[in-house]
The first five atom37 places (N, CA, C, CB, O) and aatype in JSON, in Angstrom:
{
  "aatype": [12, 10, 9, 14, 17, 14, 18, 14, 3, 6, 7, 7, 18, 1, 14, 6, 14, 14, 7, 14, 14, 14, 3, 3, 6, 3, 0, 1, 10, 0, 0, 10, 19, 0, 5, 1, 10, 15, 15, 3, 17, 16, 16, 1, 1, 5, 5, 9, 19, 19, 16, 19, 5, 2, 1, 19, 19, 9, 10, 0, 7, 19, 19, 0, 7, 14, 6, 0, 1, 1, 19, 0, 7, 6, 9, 0, 17, 3, 19, 7, 7, 19, 7, 3, 19, 4, 2, 0, 10, 1, 10, 0, 7, 0, 1, 1, 14, 1, 1],
  "atom_mask": [
    [1, 1, 1, 1, 1],
    [1, 1, 1, 1, 1],
    [1, 1, 1, 1, 1],
    [1, 1, 1, 1, 1],
    [1, 1, 1, 1, 1],
    [1, 1, 1, 1, 1],
    [1, 1, 1, 1, 1],
    [1, 1, 1, 1, 1],
    [1, 1, 1, 1, 1],
    [1, 1, 1, 1, 1],
    [1, 1, 1, 0, 1],
    [1, 1, 1, 0, 1],
    [1, 1, 1, 1, 1],
    [1, 1, 1, 1, 1],
    [1, 1, 1, 1, 1],
    [1, 1, 1, 1, 1],
    [1, 1, 1, 1, 1],
    [1, 1, 1, 1, 1],
    [1, 1, 1, 0, 1],
    [1, 1, 1, 1, 1],
    [1, 1, 1, 1, 1],
    [1, 1, 1, 1, 1],
    [1, 1, 1, 1, 1],
    [1, 1, 1, 1, 1],
    [1, 1, 1, 1, 1],
    [1, 1, 1, 1, 1],
    [1, 1, 1, 1, 1],
    [1, 1, 1, 1, 1],
    [1, 1, 1, 1, 1],
    [1, 1, 1, 1, 1],
    [1, 1, 1, 1, 1],
    [1, 1, 1, 1, 1],
    [1, 1, 1, 1, 1],
    [1, 1, 1, 1, 1],
    [1, 1, 1, 1, 1],
    [1, 1, 1, 1, 1],
    [1, 1, 1, 1, 1],
    [1, 1, 1, 1, 1],
    [1, 1, 1, 1, 1],
    [1, 1, 1, 1, 1],
    [1, 1, 1, 1, 1],
    [1, 1, 1, 1, 1],
    [1, 1, 1, 1, 1],
    [1, 1, 1, 1, 1],
    [1, 1, 1, 1, 1],
    [1, 1, 1, 1, 1],
    [1, 1, 1, 1, 1],
    [1, 1, 1, 1, 1],
    [1, 1, 1, 1, 1],
    [1, 1, 1, 1, 1],
    [1, 1, 1, 1, 1],
    [1, 1, 1, 1, 1],
    [1, 1, 1, 1, 1],
    [1, 1, 1, 1, 1],
    [1, 1, 1, 1, 1],
    [1, 1, 1, 1, 1],
    [1, 1, 1, 1, 1],
    [1, 1, 1, 1, 1],
    [1, 1, 1, 1, 1],
    [1, 1, 1, 1, 1],
    [1, 1, 1, 0, 1],
    [1, 1, 1, 1, 1],
    [1, 1, 1, 1, 1],
    [1, 1, 1, 1, 1],
    [1, 1, 1, 0, 1],
    [1, 1, 1, 1, 1],
    [1, 1, 1, 1, 1],
    [1, 1, 1, 1, 1],
    [1, 1, 1, 1, 1],
    [1, 1, 1, 1, 1],
    [1, 1, 1, 1, 1],
    [1, 1, 1, 1, 1],
    [1, 1, 1, 0, 1],
    [1, 1, 1, 1, 1],
    [1, 1, 1, 1, 1],
    [1, 1, 1, 1, 1],
    [1, 1, 1, 1, 1],
    [1, 1, 1, 1, 1],
    [1, 1, 1, 1, 1],
    [1, 1, 1, 0, 1],
    [1, 1, 1, 0, 1],
    [1, 1, 1, 1, 1],
    [1, 1, 1, 0, 1],
    [1, 1, 1, 1, 1],
    [1, 1, 1, 1, 1],
    [1, 1, 1, 1, 1],
    [1, 1, 1, 1, 1],
    [1, 1, 1, 1, 1],
    [1, 1, 1, 1, 1],
    [1, 1, 1, 1, 1],
    [1, 1, 1, 1, 1],
    [1, 1, 1, 1, 1],
    [1, 1, 1, 0, 1],
    [1, 1, 1, 1, 1],
    [1, 1, 1, 1, 1],
    [1, 1, 1, 1, 1],
    [1, 1, 1, 1, 1],
    [1, 1, 1, 1, 1],
    [1, 1, 1, 1, 1]
  ],
  "atom_positions": [
    [[14.98, -30.55, 44.36], [13.75, -29.61, 44.15], [13.06, -30.0, 43.06], [14.06, -28.18, 43.96], [13.65, -30.21, 42.01]],
    [[11.67, -30.15, 43.19], [10.84, -30.43, 41.8], [10.04, -28.87, 41.57], [9.51, -31.97, 42.0], [9.48, -28.17, 42.41]],
    [[10.21, -28.67, 40.23], [9.33, -27.59, 39.65], [8.11, -28.1, 39.08], [10.01, -26.83, 38.61], [8.19, -28.97, 38.22]],
    [[6.96, -27.64, 39.47], [5.94, -28.17, 38.69], [5.58, -27.61, 37.31], [4.88, -28.11, 39.44], [5.7, -26.39, 37.15]],
    [[5.18, -28.31, 36.37], [4.98, -27.81, 35.02], [3.64, -27.87, 34.75], [5.72, -28.51, 34.0], [3.23, -29.03, 34.76]],
    [[2.7, -26.92, 34.48], [1.33, -27.31, 34.07], [1.35, -28.1, 32.71], [0.44, -26.01, 33.93], [2.2, -28.06, 31.83]],
    [[0.06, -28.9, 32.77], [-0.31, -29.45, 31.41], [-1.14, -28.51, 30.78], [-1.01, -30.8, 31.44], [-1.84, -27.67, 31.35]],
    [[-1.02, -28.76, 29.35], [-2.07, -27.69, 28.57], [-3.24, -27.87, 28.98], [-2.22, -27.76, 27.06], [-3.93, -26.86, 28.88]],
    [[-3.82, -28.89, 29.48], [-5.46, -29.06, 30.03], [-5.64, -28.18, 31.03], [-5.92, -30.52, 30.67], [-6.73, -27.61, 31.12]],
    [[-4.72, -27.95, 31.83], [-4.92, -27.23, 33.21], [-4.95, -25.57, 32.83], [-3.52, -27.64, 34.36], [-4.39, -25.09, 31.84]],
    [[-5.64, -24.91, 33.72], [-5.8, -23.47, 33.7], [-4.63, -22.91, 33.7], [0.0, 0.0, 0.0], [-4.67, -21.84, 33.08]],
    [[-3.56, -23.17, 34.14], [-2.42, -22.4, 34.42], [-1.74, -22.02, 32.97], [0.0, 0.0, 0.0], [-1.23, -20.92, 32.75]],
    [[-1.82, -23.12, 32.01], [-1.24, -22.98, 30.69], [-1.93, -21.83, 29.74], [-1.34, -24.38, 30.01], [-3.11, -22.03, 29.44]],
    [[-1.4, -20.87, 29.34], [-2.06, -20.02, 28.47], [-0.82, -19.51, 27.5], [-2.88, -18.82, 29.3], [0.18, -18.84, 27.73]],
    [[-1.42, -20.2, 26.18], [-0.25, -19.74, 25.04], [-0.62, -18.31, 24.67], [-0.23, -20.76, 23.52], [-1.66, -17.68, 24.88]],
    [[0.63, -17.93, 24.0], [0.56, -16.46, 23.46], [-0.63, -16.15, 22.52], [1.86, -16.14, 22.65], [-0.96, -16.79, 21.52]],
    [[-1.21, -15.06, 23.04], [-2.22, -14.76, 21.94], [-1.82, -14.32, 20.44], [-3.04, -13.7, 22.44], [-0.83, -13.6, 20.38]],
    [[-2.37, -14.6, 19.42], [-2.05, -14.43, 18.21], [-1.88, -13.04, 17.75], [-2.91, -15.06, 17.53], [-2.81, -12.27, 18.0]],
    [[-0.77, -12.55, 17.09], [-0.68, -11.25, 16.84], [-1.78, -10.63, 15.87], [0.0, 0.0, 0.0], [-2.47, -11.46, 15.28]],
    [[-2.0, -9.43, 15.65], [-2.81, -8.92, 14.71], [-2.77, -9.47, 13.31], [-2.57, -7.64, 14.69], [-1.7, -9.68, 12.73]],
    [[-4.05, -9.74, 12.72], [-4.11, -10.21, 11.6], [-3.44, -9.35, 10.23], [-5.43, -10.46, 11.54], [-3.63, -8.15, 10.41]],
    [[-2.97, -9.54, 9.37], [-2.25, -8.94, 8.26], [-3.41, -8.01, 7.77], [-1.66, -10.06, 7.1], [-4.48, -8.59, 7.6]],
    [[-3.37, -6.68, 7.51], [-4.38, -5.86, 6.84], [-4.6, -6.3, 5.38], [-3.96, -4.38, 6.88], [-3.87, -6.08, 4.42]],
    [[-5.71, -6.95, 5.42], [-5.73, -7.46, 4.09], [-6.53, -6.34, 3.21], [-6.44, -8.96, 4.06], [-6.4, -6.48, 1.99]],
    [[-7.29, -5.29, 3.62], [-7.76, -4.35, 3.09], [-6.69, -3.35, 2.36], [-8.51, -3.83, 4.03], [-6.96, -2.83, 1.28]],
    [[-5.57, -3.15, 2.99], [-4.52, -2.43, 2.08], [-3.95, -3.1, 0.94], [-3.39, -2.06, 2.84], [-3.61, -2.49, -0.08]],
    [[-3.83, -4.65, 1.12], [-3.42, -5.4, 0.0], [-4.6, -5.34, -1.18], [-3.08, -6.91, 0.51], [-4.34, -5.27, -2.38]],
    [[-5.55, -5.37, -0.8], [-6.85, -5.4, -1.9], [-6.91, -4.1, -2.61], [-8.4, -5.62, -1.15], [-7.13, -4.06, -3.82]],
    [[-6.67, -2.86, -1.78], [-6.55, -1.69, -2.62], [-5.4, -1.33, -3.25], [-6.84, -0.7, -2.01], [-5.44, -0.37, -4.02]],
    [[-4.21, -2.03, -3.02], [-2.95, -1.76, -3.74], [-3.36, -2.59, -5.04], [-1.46, -2.29, -2.9], [-3.19, -2.0, -6.11]],
    [[-3.83, -3.71, -5.07], [-4.04, -4.44, -6.22], [-5.03, -3.92, -6.9], [-4.25, -5.71, -6.01], [-4.88, -4.02, -8.12]],
    [[-6.14, -3.33, -6.49], [-7.21, -2.66, -7.46], [-6.5, -1.37, -8.16], [-8.65, -2.15, -6.56], [-6.66, -1.13, -9.36]],
    [[-5.72, -0.57, -7.3], [-4.97, 0.67, -7.77], [-4.22, 0.29, -8.88], [-4.04, 1.3, -6.73], [-4.35, 0.88, -9.95]],
    [[-3.44, -0.68, -8.72], [-2.29, -1.04, -9.83], [-3.1, -1.72, -10.82], [-0.97, -2.06, -9.3], [-2.65, -1.54, -11.95]],
    [[-4.09, -2.42, -10.78], [-4.7, -2.9, -11.86], [-5.29, -1.66, -12.76], [-5.75, -3.9, -11.38], [-4.92, -1.52, -13.92]],
    [[-6.1, -0.9, -12.23], [-6.53, 0.39, -12.79], [-5.63, 1.21, -13.51], [-6.98, 1.16, -11.84], [-5.86, 1.74, -14.6]],
    [[-4.65, 1.27, -12.89], [-3.4, 2.23, -13.66], [-2.66, 1.41, -14.5], [-2.25, 2.93, -12.64], [-1.8, 2.07, -15.08]],
    [[-2.66, 0.21, -14.8], [-2.32, -0.74, -15.86], [-3.28, -0.74, -16.94], [-2.21, -2.09, -15.35], [-2.87, -1.0, -18.08]],
    [[-4.55, -0.47, -16.73], [-5.57, -0.64, -17.82], [-5.97, 0.77, -18.53], [-6.9, -1.35, -17.18], [-6.64, 0.88, -19.56]],
    [[-5.37, 1.93, -17.69], [-5.51, 3.01, -18.5], [-4.58, 3.52, -19.3], [-5.83, 3.85, -17.9], [-3.45, 3.44, -18.82]],
    [[-4.67, 4.06, -20.45], [-3.8, 4.19, -21.6], [-3.05, 5.37, -21.34], [-4.51, 4.27, -22.95], [-2.1, 5.57, -22.09]],
    [[-3.32, 6.35, -20.27], [-2.33, 7.32, -19.82], [-1.41, 6.96, -18.99], [-2.84, 8.32, -19.29], [-0.35, 7.58, -18.96]],
    [[-1.63, 5.86, -18.13], [-0.7, 5.35, -17.04], [-0.13, 4.03, -17.32], [-1.39, 5.26, -15.73], [0.69, 3.52, -16.56]],
    [[-0.53, 3.5, -18.35], [-0.24, 2.1, -18.53], [1.33, 1.72, -18.65], [-0.98, 1.65, -19.77], [1.77, 0.72, -18.07]],
    [[2.16, 2.56, -19.44], [3.43, 2.14, -19.46], [4.38, 3.11, -18.68], [3.8, 1.98, -20.84], [5.49, 3.49, -19.05]],
    [[3.7, 3.44, -17.46], [4.76, 4.41, -16.72], [5.47, 3.61, -15.66], [4.04, 5.73, -15.98], [5.32, 2.39, -15.63]],
    [[6.25, 4.24, -14.78], [6.86, 3.53, -13.67], [6.42, 4.04, -12.5], [8.26, 3.56, -13.66], [6.99, 4.96, -11.91]],
    [[5.17, 3.34, -12.02], [4.51, 3.57, -11.03], [4.41, 2.58, -10.04], [3.49, 3.91, -11.39], [3.89, 1.49, -10.28]],
    [[4.97, 2.94, -8.74], [4.85, 1.99, -7.61], [3.71, 2.35, -6.72], [6.12, 1.95, -6.8], [3.62, 3.48, -6.25]],
    [[2.87, 1.45, -6.49], [1.65, 1.5, -5.59], [1.76, 0.96, -4.27], [0.57, 0.83, -6.18], [1.78, -0.27, -4.22]],
    [[1.85, 1.57, -3.2], [1.87, 1.16, -1.72], [0.67, 1.75, -0.88], [3.22, 1.65, -1.07], [0.43, 2.95, -0.82]],
    [[0.01, 0.84, -0.28], [-1.16, 1.31, 0.63], [-0.85, 1.12, 1.97], [-2.46, 0.6, 0.39], [-0.46, -0.01, 2.28]],
    [[-0.97, 2.13, 3.0], [-0.77, 2.01, 4.4], [-2.06, 2.67, 5.03], [0.62, 2.71, 4.87], [-2.38, 3.81, 4.72]],
    [[-2.8, 1.88, 5.95], [-3.91, 2.28, 6.4], [-5.11, 3.17, 5.63], [-3.47, 2.83, 7.39], [-5.71, 4.18, 6.02]],
    [[-5.22, 2.51, 4.52], [-6.13, 2.86, 3.44], [-5.58, 4.22, 2.66], [-7.65, 3.09, 4.09], [-6.3, 4.69, 1.79]],
    [[-4.59, 4.71, 2.89], [-3.65, 5.77, 2.28], [-2.73, 5.19, 1.08], [-2.68, 6.36, 3.46], [-1.8, 4.41, 1.28]],
    [[-3.11, 5.69, -0.21], [-2.57, 5.02, -1.26], [-1.24, 6.05, -1.6], [-3.75, 4.8, -2.52], [-1.43, 7.27, -1.69]],
    [[-0.02, 5.53, -1.76], [1.18, 6.34, -1.83], [1.55, 5.86, -3.47], [2.46, 5.92, -0.49], [1.84, 4.71, -3.81]],
    [[1.47, 6.96, -4.31], [2.33, 6.56, -5.54], [3.57, 7.26, -5.68], [1.62, 6.77, -6.82], [3.77, 8.42, -5.31]],
    [[4.42, 6.44, -6.26], [5.71, 6.55, -6.18], [6.31, 6.55, -7.62], [6.21, 5.51, -5.32], [5.63, 5.92, -8.44]],
    [[7.43, 7.12, -8.08], [8.03, 6.56, -9.31], [8.18, 7.82, -10.44], [0.0, 0.0, 0.0], [8.27, 9.03, -10.19]],
    [[8.2, 7.23, -11.6], [8.58, 8.37, -12.69], [7.68, 8.01, -13.67], [10.15, 8.42, -13.31], [7.52, 6.89, -14.15]],
    [[6.89, 9.39, -14.02], [6.06, 9.32, -15.16], [6.51, 10.57, -16.25], [4.47, 9.43, -14.63], [7.3, 11.5, -16.08]],
    [[5.63, 10.2, -17.45], [6.29, 10.85, -18.56], [5.97, 12.54, -18.47], [5.71, 10.13, -20.01], [6.86, 13.34, -18.76]],
    [[4.84, 12.92, -18.12], [4.27, 14.15, -17.86], [3.28, 14.71, -16.89], [0.0, 0.0, 0.0], [2.86, 14.02, -15.96]],
    [[2.94, 15.86, -17.08], [2.1, 16.12, -15.83], [0.55, 15.52, -15.99], [2.06, 17.8, -15.56], [-0.18, 15.37, -15.01]],
    [[0.23, 15.27, -17.1], [-0.85, 14.67, -17.62], [-1.06, 13.26, -17.0], [-0.71, 14.63, -19.06], [-2.12, 12.98, -16.44]],
    [[-0.06, 12.42, -17.1], [0.05, 11.09, -16.44], [0.03, 11.32, -14.96], [1.35, 10.32, -16.88], [-0.69, 10.57, -14.29]],
    [[0.71, 12.21, -14.36], [0.8, 12.34, -12.71], [-0.63, 12.57, -12.38], [1.82, 13.69, -12.07], [-1.16, 11.77, -11.6]],
    [[-1.42, 13.65, -12.91], [-2.75, 13.87, -12.39], [-3.68, 12.76, -12.73], [-3.3, 15.15, -12.88], [-4.58, 12.53, -11.93]],
    [[-3.58, 11.98, -13.9], [-4.39, 11.0, -14.05], [-4.52, 9.78, -12.99], [-4.07, 10.59, -15.21], [-5.53, 9.3, -12.48]],
    [[-3.13, 9.43, -12.83], [-2.76, 8.59, -11.71], [-3.28, 8.81, -10.36], [-1.46, 8.62, -11.61], [-3.64, 7.86, -9.67]],
    [[-3.34, 10.07, -9.92], [-3.9, 10.38, -8.61], [-5.56, 10.21, -8.67], [0.0, 0.0, 0.0], [-6.25, 9.59, -7.86]],
    [[-6.02, 10.95, -9.9], [-7.55, 10.55, -9.96], [-7.99, 9.1, -9.98], [-8.15, 11.1, -11.16], [-9.05, 8.66, -9.53]],
    [[-7.06, 8.45, -10.55], [-7.6, 6.69, -10.62], [-7.25, 6.55, -9.3], [-6.73, 5.36, -11.79], [-8.1, 5.91, -8.68]],
    [[-6.48, 6.84, -8.74], [-6.32, 6.13, -7.15], [-7.42, 6.74, -6.38], [-4.75, 6.49, -6.26], [-7.98, 5.93, -5.64]],
    [[-7.88, 7.91, -6.34], [-8.99, 8.37, -5.4], [-10.35, 7.83, -5.95], [-9.03, 10.03, -5.29], [-11.35, 7.96, -5.24]],
    [[-10.45, 7.21, -7.18], [-11.62, 6.65, -7.63], [-11.92, 5.3, -7.09], [-11.59, 6.62, -9.0], [-13.04, 4.8, -7.14]],
    [[-10.8, 4.67, -6.55], [-11.06, 3.39, -5.9], [-11.96, 3.39, -4.68], [-9.81, 2.81, -5.52], [-11.81, 4.26, -3.81]],
    [[-12.96, 2.38, -4.58], [-13.69, 2.72, -3.24], [-12.87, 2.05, -2.16], [0.0, 0.0, 0.0], [-12.14, 1.05, -2.24]],
    [[-13.17, 2.89, -1.01], [-12.13, 2.49, 0.29], [-11.01, 3.08, 0.45], [0.0, 0.0, 0.0], [-10.48, 2.86, 1.54]],
    [[-10.25, 4.02, -0.51], [-9.19, 4.78, -0.49], [-9.54, 6.18, 0.31], [-8.72, 4.94, -1.93], [-10.31, 7.02, -0.16]],
    [[-8.85, 6.32, 1.62], [-9.06, 7.28, 2.48], [-8.23, 8.4, 1.96], [0.0, 0.0, 0.0], [-8.68, 9.55, 1.99]],
    [[-7.19, 8.17, 1.54], [-6.23, 9.53, 1.16], [-5.39, 8.81, -0.09], [-4.99, 10.17, 2.7], [-5.31, 7.62, -0.42]],
    [[-4.82, 10.01, -0.64], [-3.73, 9.55, -1.84], [-2.66, 10.5, -1.63], [-4.29, 9.66, -3.51], [-2.88, 11.69, -1.48]],
    [[-1.25, 9.9, -1.63], [-0.04, 10.77, -1.61], [0.57, 10.78, -2.93], [1.0, 10.33, -0.58], [1.26, 9.78, -3.11]],
    [[0.53, 11.57, -3.9], [1.0, 11.67, -5.19], [2.51, 12.15, -5.11], [0.09, 12.63, -6.0], [2.83, 13.34, -5.09]],
    [[3.35, 11.18, -5.08], [4.7, 11.47, -4.84], [5.51, 11.28, -6.35], [5.25, 10.44, -3.6], [6.73, 11.4, -6.49]],
    [[4.68, 11.0, -7.27], [5.16, 10.79, -8.67], [5.99, 12.01, -8.99], [3.94, 10.59, -9.74], [5.54, 13.13, -8.77]],
    [[7.34, 11.8, -9.57], [8.1, 12.66, -10.54], [8.22, 12.59, -11.92], [9.2, 12.66, -10.24], [8.27, 11.58, -12.62]],
    [[8.26, 13.79, -12.25], [8.2, 13.86, -13.97], [9.48, 13.48, -14.51], [7.88, 15.39, -14.62], [10.45, 13.89, -13.87]],
    [[9.74, 12.71, -15.67], [10.84, 12.33, -16.22], [11.51, 13.42, -16.92], [10.6, 11.29, -16.99], [10.96, 13.99, -17.86]],
    [[12.73, 13.74, -16.48], [13.45, 14.51, -17.06], [13.54, 15.74, -16.19], [0.0, 0.0, 0.0], [14.33, 16.64, -16.45]],
    [[12.8, 15.76, -15.24], [12.71, 17.07, -14.25], [13.95, 16.86, -13.29], [11.15, 17.15, -13.27], [14.2, 15.76, -12.8]],
    [[14.59, 17.8, -13.09], [15.75, 17.91, -12.27], [15.29, 18.38, -10.74], [16.78, 18.97, -12.98], [14.39, 19.18, -10.47]],
    [[16.08, 17.71, -9.88], [15.92, 18.17, -8.41], [16.77, 19.37, -8.32], [16.37, 17.04, -7.28], [17.78, 19.58, -8.99]],
    [[16.23, 20.19, -7.36], [16.76, 21.7, -7.13], [18.01, 21.45, -6.28], [15.61, 22.79, -6.28], [17.97, 20.71, -5.3]],
    [[19.16, 22.11, -6.68], [20.37, 21.72, -5.97], [20.27, 22.54, -4.61], [21.75, 22.05, -6.84], [19.68, 23.6, -4.42]],
    [[20.98, 21.79, -3.75], [21.41, 22.32, -2.17], [22.42, 23.22, -2.1], [21.92, 21.23, -1.22], [22.79, 23.66, -1.01]]
  ]
}
């Protein structure tokens, strides 16, 4: 028994379509927010991790005080193209409540 195998030039050969392109906009926004956080004197030496998903900036880590937390959120909001900000920064020395 002989099974025909189509040549790539024939109409029966259809390669898999490429997957969705990586979201370069999220990477660009993360880089801009991180750059602005590192250049501001209030947030420069803080332990802030910036993640962006679907134009939502997620700030995580530990900051020295409430002023640094507030400024970090404002800086993230000021970047053009940001749709929302989730400020999950914790204050250094703040204890978590016991369960």
